[in-house]
C-alpha positions in Angstrom: 69.4 108.9 89.1 71.1 105.5 89.6 74.5 105.3 91.2 75.9 103.4 88.3 75.6 106.5 86.1 78.1 108.2 88.5 80.8 105.6 88.4 83.3 108.0 87.0 82.1 111.2 88.6 84.0 113.5 90.9 83.1 114.1 94.6 81.5 117.4 93.7 78.7 115.5 92.0 77.4 114.7 95.5 75.7 117.3 97.6 74.7 115.2 100.6 75.4 111.8 102.1 73.8 110.4 105.4 74.5 106.9 106.7 73.1 105.4 109.9 74.2 101.9 111.0 72.2 99.8 113.5 72.9 96.1 114.5 69.7 94.2 115.2 69.0 90.8 116.7 65.5 89.2 116.5 64.1 86.1 118.2 61.9 83.9 116.0 59.2 84.3 114.9 59.4 88.0 114.4 57.7 90.5 112.1 58.4 94.1 111.1 55.9 96.4 109.3 58.0 99.3 107.9 58.0 102.3 105.7 61.4 103.4 104.6 60.1 107.0 104.1 62.8 109.3 102.6 65.7 106.9 103.3 67.1 104.1 101.2 67.5 101.0 103.4 70.1 98.2 103.3 69.9 95.1 105.4 73.0 92.8 105.6 72.0 89.5 107.1 74.7 88.0 109.4 72.6 85.0 110.5 69.2 83.6 109.7 66.7 84.3 106.9 63.9 86.7 106.0 61.0 87.1 103.7 59.9 90.6 102.6 56.3 90.9 101.6 56.0 93.8 99.2 53.3 95.3 97.2 54.4 93.5 94.0 55.4 90.1 95.5 58.0 88.6 97.9 61.7 88.9 98.3 63.6 86.1 100.2 67.1 86.4 101.5 69.5 84.5 103.8 72.9 84.9 105.5 75.4 87.2 103.9 72.8 88.6 101.5 72.8 92.4 101.1 69.2 93.6 100.6 68.3 97.0 99.2 64.9 98.7 99.6 64.5 102.2 98.0 62.9 105.1 99.8 59.2 105.4 100.2 58.5 101.6 99.9 56.2 100.0 102.5 57.0 96.4 103.4 56.3 93.6 105.9 59.3 91.4 106.9 59.0 88.0 108.5 62.0 86.3 110.2 61.2 82.6 110.8 64.3 81.9 112.8 66.6 83.7 115.3 68.5 86.2 113.2 71.1 88.9 113.3 71.4 91.7 110.7 72.7 95.2 110.3 70.3 97.9 109.1 71.8 100.7 107.1 69.7 103.8 106.4 71.2 105.9 103.6 70.4 109.2 101.9 72.5 110.3 98.9 71.7 113.3 96.8 73.4 114.8 93.7 74.5 118.4 93.1 71.0 119.3 92.1 69.5 117.7 95.2 68.0 114.7 93.4 68.1 111.3 95.2 70.7 108.8 94.0 69.4 105.2 93.9 71.2 101.8 93.8 68.4 100.1 92.0 64.8 100.9 91.0 63.0 98.4 93.2 63.7 96.1 96.3 66.2 93.4 95.5 69.1 91.3 96.8 72.0 93.4 95.6 74.6 90.6 96.0 75.7 87.7 98.2 78.8 88.4 100.2 80.5 85.0 99.5 83.8 85.8 101.4 82.3 87.7 104.4 83.9 91.0 103.4 81.3 93.1 105.1 81.4 91.6 108.6 84.5 93.5 109.6 83.5 96.8 108.0 80.1 96.8 109.7 81.5 95.7 113.0 84.0 98.5 112.9 81.3 101.0 111.9 79.1 99.9 114.8 82.1 100.2 117.2 82.8 103.7 116.0 79.2 104.7 116.9 80.2 104.2 120.6 83.7 105.6 120.3 84.5 108.8 122.2 88.1 109.4 121.0 89.1 112.7 119.5 88.1 113.2 115.9 86.4 109.7 116.0 83.7 111.1 113.7 86.3 111.5 110.9 87.4 107.9 111.4 83.7 106.8 111.2 83.3 108.9 108.1 86.2 107.2 106.4 84.8 103.7 107.2 81.4 104.8 105.9 82.8 105.8 102.6 84.8 102.6 102.4 81.6 100.6 103.1 79.7 102.6 100.4 82.5 102.0 97.9 82.4 98.2 98.5 78.6 98.1 98.1 78.8 100.2 94.9 81.4 98.0 93.4 79.7 94.7 94.3 76.4 96.1 93.0 78.0 96.9 89.6 80.6 94.2 89.5 79.4 92.7 86.2 79.7 96.0 84.5 83.0 96.8 86.1 84.4 93.4 85.1 83.5 94.1 81.5 85.4 97.4 81.8 88.4 95.5 83.2 88.4 93.2 80.2 88.5 96.3 77.9 91.8 97.4 79.4 93.3 93.9 79.7 95.7 94.3 76.7 97.2 97.4 78.3 97.6 95.7 81.7 99.3 92.7 80.2 101.7 95.0 78.3 102.5 97.0 81.4 103.2 93.9 83.5 105.5 92.5 80.7 107.2 95.8 79.8 107.3 97.9 83.0 111.0 98.8 82.4 110.3 100.4 79.0 109.0 103.8 78.2 105.6 104.2 76.6 102.8 106.7 76.0 99.2 106.6 77.3 98.3 107.0 73.6 100.0 103.7 72.8 98.2 101.9 75.6 94.8 103.4 74.5 95.4 102.2 71.0 96.1 98.6 72.2 92.6 98.7 73.7 90.9 100.4 70.8 89.9 103.3 73.0 90.3 107.0 72.9 92.9 108.4 75.3 90.2 110.0 77.5 88.1 106.8 77.7 91.1 104.6 78.4 92.4 106.9 81.1 89.0 107.0 82.8 88.5 103.2 82.6 92.0 102.5 83.9 91.7 104.8 86.9 88.2 103.3 87.7 89.4 99.7 87.5 92.9 99.9 88.9 92.5 102.9 91.2 95.5 104.8 89.7 96.8 106.2 86.5 98.7 104.1 83.9 102.0 105.9 84.7 101.5 105.5 88.4 100.8 101.8 88.0 104.0 101.4 85.9 106.0 103.1 88.7 104.5 100.7 91.3 105.5 97.8 89.2 109.1 99.2 88.8 109.5 99.7 92.5 108.0 96.3 93.3 110.6 94.7 91.0 113.4 96.8 92.4 112.6 95.7 95.9 112.9 92.1 94.9 116.2 92.7 93.1 117.7 94.6 96.1 116.6 91.9 98.5 118.2 89.3 96.3 121.5 91.1 97.1 123.4 90.6 93.8 122.9 94.1 92.3 123.9 97.5 93.4 121.4 100.3 93.7 122.5 101.8 90.4 122.3 98.5 88.6 118.8 97.9 90.0 117.7 101.3 88.9 118.9 100.6 85.4 117.2 97.2 85.3 113.8 98.6 86.2 114.0 101.4 83.6 115.0 104.4 85.8 118.6 105.2 84.9 118.5 108.5 86.9 119.6 107.2 90.3 118.5 110.3 92.2 115.0 110.0 90.8 115.0 106.3 91.5 115.9 106.9 95.1 113.1 109.5 95.5 110.5 107.3 93.9 111.6 104.3 95.9 111.3 106.2 99.2 107.9 107.5 98.1 106.5 104.0 97.7 108.3 102.1 100.4 109.0 104.7 103.1 112.8 104.2 103.1 115.7 104.5 100.7 117.0 101.7 98.5 120.3 101.6 100.2 118.6 101.2 103.6 116.6 98.3 102.3 119.6 96.6 100.8 121.6 97.1 104.0 118.9 95.9 106.4 118.2 92.8 104.2 121.8 91.8 104.1 
């Protein structure tokens, strides 16, 4: 099964995930003859370049490319210049114990234009050596963050198409955050069923439509309170939350302090 088929699945769809991270430096010229065995293998090139000689041809990659080689693929890699890369060995299995693949054959998954992965991989490597209490939980959280970024970048074209499908609802929310609405209304704007709309929205935005509206309301309320012209009650009315008790509770949930404290501290 390919990972893209599980884009909207819950965590109970995964039975097992193993991730090993190893930074490697090579001095040119250097060659590896490898068999990935039962592990999928990623190589993130930090510096240099490489040519992979595979059974069905060659695969070339350079700095900031993320390479993917599925399990049970034999290959011969040649590094013509001094290079640095991070090797990631991964095993993912679904609830039935079947392997989950990123792609069907070796490929360059994507080019990391903005260097997003340097920090994540460096932190993951550092955590390998850490001896702090419950450091393994910290390492686990970074591992999942890394897998999340790789999965999104691998399927970005498909996800961008999904974002376009909910764009009318996003525009409406940003322009009308202080009004009431139903999820049915938003789904209709996008010509989607309520279930499909809700699933796409959470996948693209990371939260529900109502939660997103609340965030917009509190963001605007923060700006109004900092401006200093309006009372807390007036601000609550302006962002569409006339119940001042509920407004205060929501404000503290998102900002960590009460609206009156924000207003006082800013003044």
